[in-house]
C-alpha positions as CSV (number, residue, x, y, z in Angstrom):
1,M,-32.4,-33.8,11.5
2,F,-36.0,-32.9,12.3
3,R,-35.5,-33.4,15.5
4,L,-32.5,-31.5,16.2
5,L,-34.4,-28.8,14.4
6,K,-37.2,-29.6,16.7
7,N,-35.3,-29.2,19.6
8,L,-33.6,-25.8,18.8
9,F,-36.6,-24.1,18.2
10,S,-38.2,-25.7,21.6
11,P,-38.8,-23.1,24.2
12,Q,-35.8,-24.5,26.0
13,Y,-33.2,-23.2,23.3
14,R,-35.4,-20.4,21.5
15,R,-33.9,-17.6,23.1
16,S,-30.4,-18.8,22.9
17,V,-31.1,-19.5,18.9
18,L,-32.5,-16.0,18.8
19,I,-29.7,-14.4,20.4
20,A,-27.1,-16.6,17.9
21,G,-29.2,-15.5,14.8
22,V,-29.1,-11.9,15.7
23,F,-25.5,-12.0,16.3
24,L,-25.1,-13.9,13.0
25,V,-26.9,-11.3,11.2
26,I,-24.9,-8.5,13.0
27,G,-21.6,-10.5,12.1
28,L,-22.7,-10.8,8.1
29,G,-23.5,-6.9,8.1
30,L,-20.4,-6.0,9.6
31,S,-18.6,-8.4,7.6
32,G,-20.0,-6.7,3.9
33,T,-19.6,-3.2,5.3
34,Y,-15.8,-4.0,5.7
35,A,-15.8,-5.3,2.4
36,T,-17.4,-2.8,0.7
37,A,-15.3,0.1,2.5
38,V,-11.9,-2.0,1.4
39,D,-13.3,-2.5,-2.3
40,Y,-14.2,1.4,-2.4
41,T,-11.5,3.0,-0.8
42,N,-8.9,0.6,-3.0
43,R,-10.5,2.6,-6.5
44,L,-7.4,4.6,-8.2
45,E,-10.4,7.1,-8.2
46,F,-10.6,7.4,-4.4
47,C,-6.9,7.7,-4.0
48,A,-6.8,10.4,-6.5
49,F,-9.4,12.8,-6.1
50,T,-11.0,12.0,-2.6
51,C,-8.4,14.6,-1.0
52,H,-7.1,17.6,-2.7
53,E,-3.8,17.5,-1.5
54,M,-3.3,14.0,-3.3
55,S,-3.7,15.3,-6.7
56,F,-0.1,16.6,-6.7
57,P,1.1,12.8,-6.3
58,Y,-1.2,11.2,-8.7
59,N,-0.2,13.7,-11.4
60,E,3.4,12.3,-11.0
61,Y,2.2,8.7,-11.0
62,K,0.5,9.1,-14.1
63,K,4.0,10.0,-15.8
64,S,5.3,6.7,-14.3
65,K,5.7,3.1,-15.9
66,H,3.8,2.1,-13.2
67,Y,0.8,3.8,-14.6
68,Q,1.4,3.3,-18.2
69,N,4.0,0.7,-20.1
70,E,4.7,-1.3,-23.2
71,F,3.3,-4.0,-21.0
72,G,0.2,-2.9,-20.4
73,A,0.0,-3.6,-17.1
74,R,-0.8,-1.1,-14.1
75,A,-0.2,-1.1,-10.7
76,A,-3.0,1.4,-8.9
77,C,-2.4,3.4,-5.5
78,P,-3.3,0.3,-3.6
79,D,-1.2,-1.8,-5.3
80,C,2.0,-0.3,-3.5
81,H,0.5,1.4,-0.7
82,V,-2.3,-1.5,0.8
83,P,-1.4,-5.1,2.1
84,H,-3.2,-7.4,0.2
85,K,-2.4,-11.1,1.0
86,S,-3.6,-10.9,4.7
87,W,-6.6,-9.4,5.7
88,T,-5.4,-8.4,9.5
89,S,-2.6,-6.7,7.7
90,T,-5.1,-4.6,5.9
91,M,-7.4,-4.0,8.1
92,V,-4.7,-2.2,10.3
93,A,-3.8,-0.4,7.5
94,K,-7.2,1.2,6.9
95,S,-7.7,1.8,10.4
96,L,-4.4,3.8,10.4
97,A,-5.5,5.5,7.4
98,T,-8.5,6.9,8.7
99,L,-6.3,8.8,11.2
100,E,-5.1,11.0,7.8
101,L,-8.5,12.1,7.8
102,F,-7.8,14.1,10.9
103,D,-4.7,16.1,9.0
104,H,-7.0,16.6,5.8
105,L,-9.6,18.4,8.0
106,F,-7.5,19.9,10.1
107,G,-3.9,19.7,9.2
108,H,-2.1,22.5,8.0
109,I,-1.4,21.5,4.5
110,A,-5.4,21.6,4.0
111,H,-5.6,24.8,5.2
112,A,-2.6,26.3,3.8
113,P,-3.0,29.4,1.6
114,D,-0.9,27.5,-1.0
115,T,-1.5,23.6,-0.8
116,Q,0.9,22.6,-3.0
117,Q,3.8,24.6,-1.3
118,A,2.8,23.4,2.0
119,F,2.6,19.6,0.4
120,E,6.4,20.0,-0.6
121,A,7.4,21.9,2.7
122,D,6.5,18.4,4.1
123,R,7.1,15.8,1.0
124,L,10.4,14.5,2.4
125,E,9.2,13.5,6.0
126,L,5.9,12.3,4.1
127,A,8.1,10.0,1.8
128,K,10.4,8.6,4.9
129,T,7.3,7.5,6.6
130,V,6.4,5.6,3.9
131,W,9.8,4.4,3.0
132,A,10.2,3.3,6.7
133,G,7.1,1.5,6.7
134,M,7.9,-0.4,3.2
135,K,11.3,-1.2,4.6
136,A,9.8,-2.7,7.7
137,T,7.7,-5.2,5.8
138,D,10.6,-6.2,3.3
139,S,9.1,-4.0,0.6
140,R,5.8,-6.3,1.1
141,E,3.7,-5.0,-1.7
142,C,6.4,-4.4,-4.3
143,R,6.8,-8.2,-3.9
144,N,3.0,-8.9,-4.9
145,C,4.4,-8.5,-8.4
146,H,8.2,-8.4,-8.0
147,S,10.6,-11.1,-6.6
148,F,14.1,-12.1,-7.1
149,E,12.9,-15.9,-7.2
150,A,11.0,-14.9,-10.7
151,M,13.9,-12.6,-12.2
152,L,15.7,-13.6,-15.4
153,I,19.1,-11.5,-14.1
154,D,20.8,-12.8,-17.1
155,Q,18.6,-11.2,-19.2
156,Q,18.8,-7.9,-17.4
157,P,21.1,-5.0,-18.3
158,Q,24.7,-5.4,-17.1
159,R,24.4,-3.0,-14.5
160,A,20.8,-4.3,-13.0
161,Q,22.7,-7.8,-13.2
162,G,25.2,-6.6,-10.6
163,Q,22.7,-4.9,-8.5
164,H,20.3,-7.5,-8.2
165,T,22.7,-10.2,-7.5
166,S,24.4,-7.6,-4.7
167,A,20.9,-7.0,-2.9
168,M,20.5,-10.8,-2.9
169,K,23.8,-11.5,-1.1
170,E,23.4,-8.6,1.0
171,G,19.7,-8.9,1.8
172,K,18.8,-5.9,0.7
173,T,14.9,-5.2,0.1
174,C,13.3,-3.1,-3.3
175,I,12.9,0.0,-1.4
176,D,16.2,0.4,-0.2
177,C,17.4,1.2,-3.6
178,H,14.2,1.8,-5.6
179,K,12.9,5.1,-4.1
180,G,11.4,7.8,-6.5
181,L,10.2,5.4,-8.9
182,V,6.6,6.9,-8.9
183,H,6.8,10.4,-7.1
184,K,8.9,13.3,-7.0
185,P,12.7,12.1,-6.4
186,V,13.0,13.6,-2.9
187,Q,15.4,11.3,-1.9
188,Q,18.1,13.3,-3.6
189,L,17.6,15.7,-0.5
190,L,18.8,13.0,2.0
191,E,22.5,12.7,3.4
192,P,24.4,11.8,1.0
193,A,25.4,8.0,1.7
194,A,28.7,6.4,0.8
195,P,29.0,6.2,-3.0
196,P,27.7,3.4,-4.3
197,A,29.2,0.0,-5.9
198,S,30.2,0.1,-9.7
199,F,28.2,-2.4,-11.7
200,D,29.5,-1.1,-15.1
201,I,30.7,-3.1,-17.7
202,G,34.5,-4.2,-16.8
203,N,34.3,-3.6,-13.2
């Protein structure tokens, strides 16, 4: 061991060791900066108050069961909108989110005379973008807390039993049925689809 250290710090290897040490320090610094940035931007307060236009969906969220419920469990904004189980997915999501800074600083919503009116005008398209992303990932963020495998379907209300059983058979994902749970139910503005199957008692 002593000989190895002696060789590493010999004139022959000193330059390489120094370069490796510099890159190690830079790597640790970048990793720490990234982790700190993710931790900071994953706070509920950051999501709610950093951009004034986000106050509208935040106030809706505060009235939902994801914010407050009989079980004392809370799903904050990052729980539903940021990937958790893959650091690469988290990094991609955070990188794409920085593009929203451009809209915040220069977009028409931020500079509209009535910010809420401008937000409402774009709300359906904004929601459709989020729904499409969740559909593409099989409702990945929903499944951080929910899964068909963990459900006691026979203990659910009759209608929910039928809906969840049908969803499993048809390969549906959470967002196919559960739009508008937390925010304004703008899915009602979509083109009417075929009438849903009835799962009421007796059907």
